[in-house]
C-alpha positions, 0 to 999 in steps of 0.5 A, spaced: 321 494 687 314 491 690 313 497 694 315 502 689 309 499 685 304 499 691 306 506 693 305 509 686 298 505 685 296 508 691 298 515 689 295 514 683 288 512 686 288 518 691 289 522 685 284 520 681 279 520 687 281 528 688 281 529 681 273 526 681 272 530 687 275 537 683 281 537 688 285 539 682 290 542 685 291 537 690 290 531 684 296 534 680 301 533 686 299 526 686 300 525 679 307 529 680 309 524 685 308 518 681 311 522 674 317 522 679 318 515 681 315 512 673 316 518 668 315 512 663 308 512 664 302 515 660 297 515 665 299 520 670 301 525 665 294 524 662 290 525 668 294 531 670 293 534 663 285 533 665 286 537 672 290 542 668 284 543 663 279 544 668 284 550 672 284 553 664 292 552 664 291 550 657 299 550 655 300 546 661 295 541 659 298 541 651 305 540 654 303 533 658 298 531 652 305 531 648 308 527 653 302 522 653 302 521 646 309 520 645 309 515 651 303 512 648 301 514 640 295 509 640 290 513 646 284 516 642 282 520 649 289 523 648 288 526 642 281 528 643 283 532 649 289 535 645 284 537 640 280 540 646 285 544 648 287 547 641 280 549 640 280 553 647 287 556 644 284 557 637 288 553 633 283 550 629 288 547 625 291 543 630 284 542 633 282 538 627 288 534 626 288 531 633 280 530 632 281 526 626 287 522 629 282 521 636 276 518 630 282 514 627 283 510 633 275 510 635 271 511 629 264 510 632 265 515 637 259 520 638 263 526 642 269 526 637 265 527 631 260 532 634 267 536 636 269 535 629 262 538 627 264 544 632 271 545 629 269 545 622 263 551 624 268 555 628 272 555 621 266 557 617 267 550 613 259 549 614 259 544 608 264 540 611 260 540 618 254 538 614 257 532 611 259 529 618 252 531 621 249 527 615 254 521 617 252 521 624 244 522 622 245 516 617 247 512 623 242 515 629 237 517 625 232 517 631 237 522 635 233 528 634 239 533 636 243 531 630 237 533 625 236 539 630 243 541 629 243 540 621 237 545 621 241 550 624 247 550 620 242 550 614 240 557 616 246 559 617 248 557 610 242 561 608 238 555 606 232 557 610 227 553 605 232 546 606 231 548 614 224 548 614 223 542 610 227 538 615 223 541 621 216 539 618 219 532 617 222 532 624 215 535 626 212 529 623 216 524 626 217 527 632 209 530 634 211 530 641 217 533 641 217 540 643 224 542 641 222 540 634 216 546 634 221 550 637 226 550 632 220 550 626 218 556 630 225 560 629 225 558 621 217 561 621 220 567 624 226 568 619 221 567 613 216 572 616 210 567 617 208 570 624 201 566 625 205 559 624 211 561 628 206 563 634 202 556 633 209 552 633 211 556 640 204 555 643 205 548 641 212 547 644 209 551 650 204 546 651 208 540 651 212 543 656 218 546 654 223 549 658 227 553 653 226 560 654 227 562 647 220 560 646 217 565 650 222 570 648 220 569 641 212 569 643 213 575 646 215 578 640 209 576 636 205 578 642 208 585 642 207 586 634 199 584 636 199 589 641 198 584 647 203 588 651 201 584 658 202 577 654 208 579 652 211 582 658 208 575 661 213 571 656 219 575 657 218 574 665 217 566 664 223 567 659 227 570 665 225 565 670 227 560 666 234 563 665 235 569 670 241 572 665 238 571 659 240 577 655 235 577 650 229 576 655 232 583 659 233 587 653 226 585 650 223 586 657 227 593 658 224 596 651 217 593 653 217 597 660 220 603 657 215 604 652 209 602 657 212 608 662 215 603 667 222 607 666 225 605 674 224 597 672 226 598 665 232 601 668 234 595 672 233 590 667 238 595 663 243 595 669 243 588 670 244 586 662 250 591 662 253 588 668 253 581 664 254 584 657 258 590 658 260 591 650 252 591 649 252 597 646 244 597 644 243 596 652 248 602 653 244 607 649 237 605 651 240 606 658 242 613 656 235 614 654 232 611 660 236 615 664 235 622 660 228 621 661 228 620 669 232 626 669 239 622 671 243 627 666 250 625 668 248 618 668 245 619 661 251 623 658 256 617 661 252 612 657 252 617 651 259 618 651 261 611 652 257 610 645 260 616 642 267 612 643 265 606 640 261 608 634 263 616 632 259 616 626 252 615 630 249 621 629 243 620 634 247 620 640 250 626 639 243 630 639 241 626 646 248 628 649 247 635 647 240 635 650 243 633 656 249 637 657 244 643 656 240 641 662 247 640 666 248 648 663 254 646 659 252 650 653 259 649 649 259 642 650 252 642 647 253 646 641 259 642 639 255 635 640 250 639 635 255 642 630 258 634 630 251 631 628 250 636 623 257 635 620 256 628 620 249 629 617 252 633 611 257 627 610 251 622 609 248 626 604 254 627 600 255 620 599 259 618 605 255 613 608 256 611 616 260 604 618 255 599 619 258 599 626 255 605 627 248 603 626 245 601 633 239 597 633 234 598 638 229 593 637 227 587 640 231 581 639 229 574 636 232 569 640 235 563 635 238 556 638 245 555 639 249 549 638 244 543 641 249 538 640 255 542 643 254 540 650 254 533 649 261 533 646 264 538 652 267 533 656 271 539 660 267 545 662 271 550 665 270 558 667 264 557 672 265 564 674 260 563 679 265 560 684 269 567 684 267 568 691 269 561 693 276 560 697 281 555 698 284 550 693 278 546 692 274 546 685 276 551 679 281 556 683 282 560 676 275 563 678 277 566 685 279 573 685 286 574 688 291 579 689 296 580 684 302 580 689 309 575 689 310 570 694 313 572 699 321 572 701 323 565 705 324 566 712 327 561 718 322 559 723 320 555 728 313 554 726 312 550 719 306 554 714 300 549 713 297 550 706 290 548 706 288 541 703 294 540 699 300 535 700 305 537 705 309 542 702 315 542 707 321 545 705 327 544 709 334 545 704 340 542 706 343 548 708 338 549 714 339 541 716 346 542 716 346 548 720 341 545 725 345 538 726 351 543 728 348 548 732 341 547 734 341 539 735 333 538 738 330 544 735 327 544 729 327 550 724 323 551 718 324 555 711 317 558 710 314 564 706 308 564 710 309 565 718 304 562 722 301 568 726 303 569 733 297 567 738 297 569 746 300 561 747 305 562 742 307 569 744 308 567 752 312 561 750 317 565 746 317 570 752 319 564 757 324 562 752 327 569 752 327 570 759 331 563 760 336 564 755 337 571 758 339 568 765 344 563 761 347 568 758 349 572 763 353 566 765 355 565 758 356 571 755 361 569 750 356 563 747 354 565 740 349 559 740 345 562 746 345 569 742 342 565 736 337 562 739 335 568 743 335 572 736 330 567 733 325 568 738 326 575 738 325 575 730 318 571 732 316 576 736 317 581 731 322 585 735 327 586 730 332 591 734 333 586 739 333 580 734 339 584 729 343 585 736 343 577 738 344 575 731 350 580 730 353 577 737 351 570 734 356 571 729 361 575 732 361 569 738 363 563 733 356 562 729 359 565 723 355 561 717 351 563 711 344 561 715 345 567 720 347 572 714 341 570 711 336 570 717 339 577 718 337 579 711 330 577 713 330 580 719 333 587 716 328 587 710 322 586 716 325 593 719 326 595 712 318 594 710 316 597 717 320 603 716 317 604 709 310 604 712 312 609 717 315 614 712 309 614 708 305 615 713 309 620 718 315 622 713 320 619 718 326 617 713 329 621 707 329 617 701 337 616 702 336 613 709 331 608 706 336 607 700 341 605 705 337 600 709 335 597 703 343 596 701 344 593 708 339 587 706 342 586 700 349 586 703 347 581 708 344 577 703 350 577 698 354 574 704 349 569 705 349 567 697 357 568 697 357 563 703 352 558 701 353 559 693 347 553 692 342 556 696 336 557 692 332 560 697 337 566 697 338 567 690 330 567 690 330 572 696 334 576 692 330 576 685 325 579 690 329 584 692 331 586 685 324 586 683 322 591 688 327 596 685 324 594 678 331 591 676 327 586 672 333 583 668 337 582 674 331 579 678 330 574 673 337 572 673 337 571 680 330 567 679 334 563 674 339 561 679 335 559 684 331 555 679 337 552 676 339 549 683 332 547 686 328 546 680 322 544 684 322 551 687 315 553 685 315 560 689 321 562 684 317 560 677 311 564 680 315 570 682 319 570 675 312 569 672 310 576 675 317 579 673 316 577 666 309 579 666 312 586 669 317 586 663 312 585 658 314 577 656 307 574 656 309 567 653 314 566 658 310 568 664 304 563 662 309 557 662 312 560 669 305 560 671 303 553 669 309 550 673 308 554 679 301 552 679 304 545 678 308 545 685 301 547 688 301 555 688 294 555 686 294 563 685 298 561 678 291 559 675 288 565 675 293 569 673 294 564 667 286 565 666 287 573 666 293 572 661 289 567 656 287 573 651 294 577 651 
């Protein structure tokens, strides 16, 4: 008992360290082991939920947090975390209930209160949000960010004068706080007091602000005063502070175009549209710039995008018609002008264009986002800059992956290593019993990723084959020798000889389900090779390929008949049926594999993909969460892709 205690304590400690160092997938596996030994503990479920939150597996995190609260209903951080998860899933009622429960057990926690403010704002209950802020301001009257947040909400409710009064009071109380002047400058702009806004922007700059919005707004004022050089400098400074600032890029592009710097304007717009592909004002403006530069095809493409999204926007039809004429497409140009004329007549007759079809291409005033929201975010996810990283550390859900299933299980002399994970060796009882009976002294592994052949491995396998061949001459009826040589041939990708030897092994006494399973694996590799050759060389007919596939299935069915409790064989059969798009039969096989071996992550992953292919996204998410929990980290990218489906 003491040993178990020490082991679980050690596992928890290592799991916490892995979580701290952002090895989220690894940490989950440590917490899994603790849960297996001590399922009554709340902490491993909680820490596993935190790892899943960082990996954006919100459904999986919610299930773990439910388990935490069942075991310990007096843990405020569990309610907060479940509320955070509900926010990320847009389940605002659940989010509010959980945040209120967190506050019930920890009433002075600022983070919980700020998150409650964010929930009220997201659900457009601004009065409730301001009531919570008022309580916090009374408790912490010197916390500038709270007063700034209250000002922002007052602006959103239309009480601009109330926001101005608060801003004046804040400037009086905090005369050296650049944020106070930045916020008041925005209020002055909304009230069209440009001179006062300019003074406040200058004051914020003098006080050393690093807020790009200050420079954007001062750039707009400078532009209106025809101080184009100063305006350009301000936009440039904003972009220096925030290279991906949408407002700064858009405003600078407009100014560059107006000043005749068309190529640089196009560069800004290209970057902007990469960042915000749905920003129609930028796409329309890029079409105009492309038209000016003589890039008629690119201009037509941009204008077509706008027409698809805003079919009643008259100017874009005229703009595209002009470009069609330059491309000598008179018919298309005529149709666009006719459509523009028809829309204008409809507008004259009282049919007003929809609001969404009115594009604004003026400089954009930069307004402040929630200042206190970052204070409340204990979990930060979706760092897309990690998309180029590889491996299993950090936010693996942001890595780009191939949407392919986990491969078939095969028997190999070499275990497959997985970077940075707890050893995930799979050694089913059927294989253990087989090795004891026929191959004592040797080691076999069940793997989905075979070790690549090196010259040393190849030379060793060839020498083994030569040695076995010499012995077979004197013992031609020894099935174990054929079995051993067949495995070596299979490792060398010599499928023909491998099949011959495995067939002889069965014939000479090694009539076991595992051998039929091995044969099905070798046949499948042959089938893959023939399929590839057929695609490139037209080697076989579809009928001949279908026969090869049937032979694979026949051996696999023999294996299952002889080893009905072998989850790996049912799993392979599921893969084969998925290939043929027999999704329900495949799902039935994966179900059987999971029933027999509940920890078989590959089966959860592939069943999840099959659910996706058959349109059942809800079940796909559940399976991907379970697959990720077992260490198949590619699942987290798929969970992220499925989030809004």
